[in-house]
N, C-alpha and C positions, 0 to 999 in steps of 0.2 A: 659202441654207438658212434657213428660218424657225425662230425660236426664241422661247420665252417665258422671262421672267426671274423667278426666285423669290429674293427677297432674304432672306438668313439673317443674323441678328445673331450674330456669333461673337466670342469673346474670344480674341485672339492677342497674347501679350505679346511686345514687341520694341522696338527702338530705331528711330531714323530709318534708312531704307534708305541703304546706302552706295553710292557711285558705282562702286567697285571693291573687290575683296578683296585686301589685300596678302599677300605670302608670310608664312608663319608664322601665329601665333595673334594676332589683333588684340585690342586692349583691350576690355573689357566696356563697352558704352555704357550710359547711364542708361536706366532703364525708361520707357516711354511709355504713353500712353493706349491702351486696347484698340482694335483696328481691326475693320472689318466686311468680310466677304467676301460676294460674290454669286455665284450659280450660273446659268448659261444652259443650258437643256436643249432639244434639238431636239424636234420633235413626236413623232417615233418614235425611241426609244433602246433598241435590243435589248441585253439583258444577255448578256455572254459570259463563259465560264469563264476564270479567271485561273490563272496558274501558282503553285504553292505554293513555300515557301522551299527545298525540296529538289528542285525540278524545273527547275533551270537546264539546258536541253538545247540541243545544237547543232542548229539548225533548217535551215541551208542550208550549202552548200559552194561556194567556199572560205571566203567570209565568213559569219559567224554573227550572229544577233541575240539578245541576252540581254534578257529583259524579264519583268516580273511583271504586266503590265497586259493588258486585253482590248481590243476595238475601241473607237475614240473614241465617247463618248456625251454628254459635257457639257464646258463650259468654265467656268473659275473666274477671277474677278478681284476686286480690292479695290473695295468699294462706292464709295468716293470717289476711286478711282484712286490711283496711286503705283507703288512698286516692291516686288516680292516675289520670292522664290526658291522653286522647286519642285525636288525631288531624289528620285532613286531610288538605293538602295544595293545593290550587286552584290558577290558573293563567288564568283568563278569557281572551278569545281572542277578545271579544267585551266589550266595556264599559257597565257596568251593575250596578244595584242597588241590594245589598244583603238585603233580606227581613227577612230571617229566617234560622235557622239550623234545619235539620231534621235528626234524629238518631234513632237507634233501641235500646229500653230499654229492655235488655234481663233478668235482675234480679233486685231484690230490692236494693235500695241505699238511701242515705239521704244527706242533706246539699250540694246539687249539683248546678252546674252552667254550662252555656255555655259561651264560650268566642269567640270573634273575635280578632285575632292578625294581625298586619300589616306585612309588608315585612322586611325580614332581608337577609337570604340566603336560599339555597335549603334545608337545614337540621335543621335550627333553626329559629323560628318565631321572629318577632320584638315586638314592644310595644303593650300593650293591647289597643284595640280600643272600645271594648264593653264587658260588662258582664251582664248576666241575670240569676237570680236564677230560679230554677224550682223544682217541686215535682216529686219524682221518686218512689212513692208508688206502682204504677201499673207496670206490667211486661209483657214481650212478646208482645210488640206492638211498632209501630213507634210513635215517639213523635216529634211534631213540636213546636219549641220555637221561637216566633216572636221577632224581635229586636224592642225596643221602638222607635228608629228612624232608617231609612234605611241608609246603607252605600253605597255611590257611589264609585265604584272601576273602575279605568281607565283600558283600554285594556292593557294586558301585565304586570299588577301589581299583585304581590302575596298577598293573604290573607289566613289566617289559620282559619278553623272552628274547635273549640275544645270543648270537653265535659269533665268536671271534676266531678268525682264521688267518694263518700265515702261509704264504705260498710262493712258488717261483713264477717268473714271467712265463706266459703261455699256458698257465693253469687257471681254471675257472671254478673255484671250490664251492661257492654257495649258490644253490639253485633258486630260481624264481619262476613265477607263472607267466602266462601270456598277457596279463593285465586285463583291464586297467587298474592302476594303483588305487587302493582305498585310502583316501586322504587322512593323515594323522593316525594311521593304523598299521598298514602292512609293508611299508617300504622305507624304513629308516636306515641310514648308513653314516659311519663315522670312521675316521682314520686314527683317532686317538682315544675314543671312548668318552669324550667330553663334549666336543662340538658335534652336533648332529644335523644332517640334512635329510631330505626325502629324495628318493631316486628321481622322481619326475621333476624335481626342482634343480637337481644337478644337470639334467638334460631331458628335454621333453620326450626324447626317444626311449628313455628308460622308464616307461609307464607300466611298471611291474610291481608285484608284491613278492617279498621273499617267501620261499617255501619253508616257513618257520611256524610251527604249531605248538599248542600247549595241551598236554594230557592232564585232565583234571577229573575230580569226582565231586559232584554236587553235595553240599552239606545243608540239611534243613535246620539252619542255626548252627551254633558252635558245637562241634563234636565233643564227646566225653574225654577223648584222649588228646586234646589240644595242648596239654601240658608238656608233651614230648614233641610238639611241632613248633615251628616258628610261626608267629601270627603277624600278619600285616593288617593293621587296624585302619 
């Protein structure tokens, strides 16, 4: 896939990226210098309609895909390389079992994880509920990372699907759509996993949603086998 790179100088406050996120709320790191993000755009990037905050719909059966993004359009990376976190916040309207995280791997990366965070507020995730390492040697494709144990999430409870990626300068590992960003939902970014911003607030030109989705199965009430699952109440 041919792409051209447009460097955008963006202010994103944060500390040094952490190798992993411990359970609970980590201590606040010291503030660091602003970092720069770069965007890689394919030659043809068709804009697609995105789902609004009240349009979480069951799309397939028996497994469903929850998302706020459209088709892959661009990739984002740190201008000088490093580690960053991209996340989408979901609030299912029906009790469901979270089975996997689906995201678009736009460029090469390493030492990567997907995380599921619990509920805190509309702009900051809560404690880490799950982490799964994955290999990101392949590029320009959707990647599905299954959770070792499913998470049962009650209706109306937030959870965050997050991808952490480490990459070299000139790489754009995490894919995004053509926008517009769904506020408080589809475009969260952090350089340390603690302080979060939304892409469009970092720079108005980054009016995108991450291509991060959740694979779930709806549950009509609590399932009989929830004793072997982690439950987010």
